[in-house]
N, C-alpha and C positions, 0 to 999 in steps of 0.2 A: 427827428424825435417828436412825439406828440403825446398828449394825455388822452388816452383813448377809451375811457370808461363809457360804454354805450348807454347803459341804463341810467347812470347819473346824469348824463347829458340829456336824455329823453325826459327824465323827471324835471329838469330845469325848464323844459318847454311845455310839458303836459302832464303834471304829476297826478291829477285825479282821473285822467282818461283810463278807461278799462283797457288793460294790456292783454290779459289772459282770461279765458273762461275755462275752468278746470272740469272737463267732462267726466273725470274719475270721481269727482266730489260734487255731484248734483249741480253741475254747471255753475259752480261758485265763481263769481267775477273777482278778479284781482287787478287793482289799479297799478299804474306804473310806479308810484311811490311805495306801495306795499310790496311789489315784486322786487324793487331795488333793495328794500330792507331784507327780504329773504335771501337775495344774492349776497348782500353784505355779511349776513350771519354765516353763510356757508364759506365765504372768502376768509372771514376771521378765523373760523374753525380750521380751514385748510392751512392758513399761514401760521397760526400759533399752535394749534393742536397737532397738526401733521407735519409741520416744517416745510410746507410747499413754498418755493420761491420762484422768481421769474426764470423761465426756461425749463422748469421741472415738468415732467409728464404725469398726467393723471388719466387712468382708463375708466370708461363707464360701460357697464354691461347691463343694460336696462331696457325695459319697454318704455314707450313714450309716457312721460308724466311731467308735471311742472318741475319736479326736482331735477330732472334732466337739464332743463333750461337754467335752473338756478346754478347748477354746476358749471354749465357753459359760461355764464356771465360772471361767476366767481373766478374762473380761470382768466377771463378778460380783465378783471380788477387786479389780479396778481401778476399777470403776464405769464401764467402757467399755460401748458399746452394740453388740451383735452384730446384723448384718443377715443373715438366712438367705435364700439365693438359690435360687429354683426352677430346678433344672437341666433341667426339662422344657421350659422356654421357649427359644426361639431367641435367639442373641446380640443380634440387632437388637431383640428384644422386651425384653431385659434392660438395654440402655443407659440408658434413662430411669429405670428402677427403681433401678439401682445409683447413678446420679448423684443420685438423689433424696436420698440420705443423705450424700453426699460422704465416702466412707470413706478413712481414711489407709492401710489395708492390706487386702489380699484374700488369704485362704487358699483353696487349691483342692486337689482330689484329682486323681490322674493321669488319670482318665477324661475330664477336661474341659480338658486342655491346649490343644487346638485352639481351643475356644470362648473360652478366656481370651485366647489370642493375638489372636483377632479383636476382642475387647473393648478391649484395651490402649490403642489410639490414642484411644479415645473416653472413657476414664475419667481425667479430668485430676487428680482429687484423690488417686488411689492412688499412694503413695510406694514401697510395697514389695509384691511378690508372693511368697507363701510356699507352696511345694508341700509336701504331706505326705511325699512319697516321695523316694527317693534320686535318681532320675533327674529332672532339671528343667533349665531353661535356665540358662546361665551368669549371666544377669542377675538370676536369681531366687534366693531363699533356699530351701534344702532343710531342712525341719524334721527329717528323718531324721538329718541331719548336725548341725544346729544345736543340737538338744535336749541333746546331751552337754555343751555348754558352759555351761549355766545351772544355777544353784542350785535345789534343791527346797525351800529354806527359805520359811517363810511371808512373803509380802510385807507391807509396811507397811499396816495396816488402813485402809480407806477408809470414811468416814461416808456413809451413803446415806439418801435420803429415800424415803418410800413411793411418791412420784410419779416418782422417777427411772426412766427406761427401762432395761430389762435387754436386751431384744431386740425386733426388729421383724420381723413376719411379714406377708407380703403376701397380700391376699385373692385369690381365684381369678381375678378379672378377667373374669367372664362378662358384665359390662356395662361396657365401657370399660377404661381403664388400671387395673391393680390398685392398691389403696390400702394403705399401710403401717400396719398395726395395731400400736400400741405395747403391748407387754407390760411393764408396770412392776412394781416390787417389790410393790406393793399387790395388783395383779390376780393375779400369779403365786402369791403366798403364799396369798391367800384361795381361789384355785382349788384349791390343794393341801389347805388345811384342809377345804374343803367336800367334796372328793373322799375324803380319808382318813376323815373321820368319818361321811360318809353312805354311802359304798360299802363301808366296813369293811375298808380296806386293812390288811395286817398285815406285820410285819417278816419273816415267813417266806414271803412271796409271791415267786414267781419268774415274771417276765413278759417274753416276747419283744417286742422293739420293732423292727418292720420297716416301719412307716409312715414316709414320708420326713420327715426332721427339719426340712426347710424349711416344713413344714406343721404347723399346730397339733396335728393328730393324732399327729405324731411326738414333739413335745416336751412338750405340756401335758396331753394326755388322761391319760397314766399315767406317763411317764418322770419328770417332776419331782415329782409327788405321791409316787411310790415312793421317790425320794431323800429327800423330806421325812420319811417314816416309817422310813427305813432298810432298805428291802427290796432286792431284786436285779433289775436290768434286764439282759436279754440283748440285746446290740447286734448287729443284723443289717443287712447291706448293703441288703437289700430283701426283698420277699415271695417266698419259695421254699417251695412246699408240702412237698416232701420234707424240707427242712431243718426246717420247723416241726414236722412229724410226728416227726422224730427228736428234737427238743428236748422235745416233750411226753413222750416215752417215756424219754429218758435223762437229762434235766436237771431233772425234777421240776416242770415248768411247772404253776402253780396257777391261772392267770388269763390270758386273752388277749383282745385287742380287735381287731376287723377290720371292714371295710365289707362290705356284702352281696355284692358281686362276688367277694370273696375266699372267702366261705363257699361260694358256688355252685361255685367252682373246687375247693374241698376235697372236696365231695361227689362230684365227678366222678372223683376220684383213686381207683384201685383199692385203695389202702391204707386208705381210710376205713372199710371194713366191719370190719377187724380192729384198728383203732387203739385203743390202751389209753388211756382218758381218766380213769383212776381217781384220779389226783392233781389233776385239774383241778376246782376248786370253782366256777368261774364263767366264762362266756363272754359278752362284750358286743358288740353291733353298734352302729355309728354311721355317720354320713356318708351317710345315704340311707335310703330306705324298704326294710324287710326283708321278703321274702316269708314267708308263713306256713310254707312248707315248711322254712325254716331252723329255726324253732322246733321243728318236729316231729322233725327229724333229731337235734337235741341232746337232746330229751326221750327219744327212743328209746335214747340212750346213757346216760341217767340224769344228765345234766349240766344244771345250772341255766343258762338262757339269758335274757338281758334285752336290750331295745333301748334305746339311749341317744339323747340329742339334745344338740347343742352347736353353737356357731358361733364363728369366730375372735374376734369382738369380745366374746364372752361367756365367755371364760376357758379352755376352751370348755364345761366340764361343767356341766350345769344340772339334770338330773333323776335320780331313782332309783326303780325299781319294787320295792317290798318283796316278799320271797320268798313271803309268804303269799298274795299275789294274782297273782304272776307267771304261773302256769299258767292262770289264768282270764281273763287279759286280754292275749292276744297282740296286739302292735301298739301297746300303750300304753307311753309313756316314763315313766309314774309321776308322782311328786310332786317339787316343787322341793327341791333340796339345802338343808342346814341354814340357811345364811345368804343365801338367795336368795328374792326375791319375784317372782311372775309373775302376769300377768293377760292375758285375751283381750279385745280391743276391736274395735269396728266402725270404719268409715272416719272417723267423727266423734270417735273416742276414747272412746266410751261402752263400759263393761264389758258383755260379753255374758253371757247366761244359760247354764244347763246345756245341754250338747250343741249350742250354737250356735257356728258357725265364725267366727273373726275373726283379726286379726293378734296374734301372741304378743309381749308386752312383758316384759322382764326387768330386774330392779333388784337391786343388791347391790354389796358392796365388791370383787367379783371381775371386774367388767366392765373392758374395756380402757381404756388411758389416752388414747384418741383416735387419730386418723390423723396420721401424721407429715407435717408441712408442709401440712396440709389442714384448717384449722379450720372451713371451710364444711361439708365432708362430715361432720365430727364433730358439728357443731351440728344437722345434718339427721338424724343417727342416734341421738343421745342427747338427749332432750328432758325437762326437769324430772327428771333422774336416771334416766329409763326408757330402756332400749335397745330401739329398734324393730327387731325381728329380720328383718322381711320374710317371716316364715314364718307359715303358717296353722295354727291349732290349735283344739281344742275341749276342754272339761273335762266329764267325766261326773259323775253324781250322787254318786260317792264321792270326788271331788276328784282323780281320775287324769286325766292329760293325754294327748292323742293329737295327733301332728303330721300334718296333712292334706296339706301341700304348700307350695310356695313361692307367695307372693302374686303374683309376676310370672309364674308358670307356670300359674296358674288359667285355665282356658278358659271364656270367657263366650259361651255358644252359645244364641242366641235367647232371652235373658233367664234362662237356667239356668246355674248355676255347676257346672262339671265339675272335680273335683279329680283330677289325674293319678294320685296315689298309690292312690286307691280302685280305679281301673280297672286299674292295673298289678298290684295285689295279686291281682285276679281272673285276669288273664292268667298270672301266675306259678303259679297253681294248676293250670293245664292240664298234663297229663302229658307233652305233646310239646314244651313251651316251656322253653328254658333261660334266656332273658332277654327282657325286653320294656320298652318305654318308650312313653309317650303324649305327643305334641306337638300344638300347634295348627296348623291350616292355614286360610287365608282361605276364606270361603264366601259366595257372593252372596246367599243366602237367610238364613242363620243368623249372618252376620258371621264367625264362625269355628267350626270343628268339630275333633274329635279325629282324629288319624291314629296308628295303632299301628305301631311299629317292632319287629319280632319276630325273635329268634334261636331257631331250633329246636335241639333236642338232636340229637346225631349219629345219623344213620340214620332220623330221624323225617320223616314227610310230613304236611303239613297245608295245606289250601287256605284262601284268604281267605273263601270262602263257608262252609266248615266252621267256621272260628274265629268268624266273625260270628254264625252260628246258635247256636253254643255260648254265646257271651257274652250274646245276647239272652235266654237262659233264666236268666241270673244277675244281670241289672242292668236298670235302667230304660232304655228305648230311646234317650233323648237322650244317655246316657252311652256307648253303644256306638260305638266308632270307626267313622267313615264310610268309612275306607279303611285298608288294611293293607299294609305293605311288609316283605318278608322279606329280611334281610341276614345275613351270616356272623358279624358281631361288632359289638357296640355300642361306640362310641368312649368312652374314659374320660379323666377329668381327672387331674391330678397326684395327687389323693387317691384315685384309683380309683373315683370316682363316675362315673355315666353322664353324659357330656358333652351335655347338652340343647342347648346353644348350637350345637354342631357338627351335631347332628341336625337342628335347625331350619334351619340354613344349607343342608344337603344335601337335606332331604326336606320342608321346610315351605312349599313353593310349589305 
């Protein structure tokens, strides 16, 4: 058992340090002591006003905003469990997910009033609906009004166990109903420790947070590790290129994280060529395979760029590529973080040799606390302490790891394994291509073959024959896609990853 109030402990060490910059309110700075008072006020409201106690669940259906983090840390102070709701899902998709945790209260932002109203009759456990803003239904509580009534004094401390859940984040659901991954105090703390000491986070770091907070990329890649070290998070409602460029130049951004799609959008923006990145010491990519062109663009600007890897069940942060090898190994995610073990195994569980491809397994105190209400899925995912990631990887002769692709996405064509990432990397290097993805399609001769889904840059013209000929010069013939479909835009998941499931549904026949 331990007393685990993160904000109160951070206040004791650096109370006047700027903790948050609120991009929704004219970049208003909020110190750690003021943020702690905000979270205290919300915790006192939850405890006395809503009857929330340790172990009770609270759902949040909201865009990114400071109140989102107030609620997260209010739950920390009470030992309550926050369920973060994916607002990209339709209400009918959310019913089973929200009911899975039986929340006593649901907080929501004004953007989702209509969806919340649709959910109400089907959420039997919810006793109170709390809207962040002033305008809300008479039957609901307005936090804008309510917050003035509650004390910002520290609530009675709650003893917490390392295995107690802090929040529940649902997996993407690309294969069936999403599963609720439990982030307990052990996994969150060790992810922060691993990230801080292995990535070299500093108190003077200033980092924009625009990834959605219902996703592990929004809460645990950098937001919580930065709180752990006492740095500054810029809270953004979403990804806006012009806003990000403005923050880089006016707020002293030192570090930012994005998925490959976001980087490609940045490079298309006319402001990119003159963007001042002199304060930025590091840029990291995650959430998908990063084209080599992204590395080159940041290298031209003199900014260190690295590719990361993580998964919801793994904290998510797993690897770090040391600076001395980063420029020589584009595409590598590097070496495991300080308190993490990894290995690559074949289908029988035997460890693979150098540069052999197999499934990546991860072990350490940072891995998740299992799936909520789903012990069978937990037992299938964590075996003898090892997290089976479902991702394919290889390790080179220096001990640096490369993510090859998803095990379920690997195309088995006529006895040959085709790894989509490898083919996609080649396609992304074509000067006329903006985005590309490789999916499997059935084939009477080879069982399945690759089909390329391609988005061209504006004004570019490229035929299927021209692209096929170009690719044959750059890879083995069995890897070359047997057909190519040109579309205007690749569909994306909530985390801005290419939605392979949707592509297969539309073009995989």
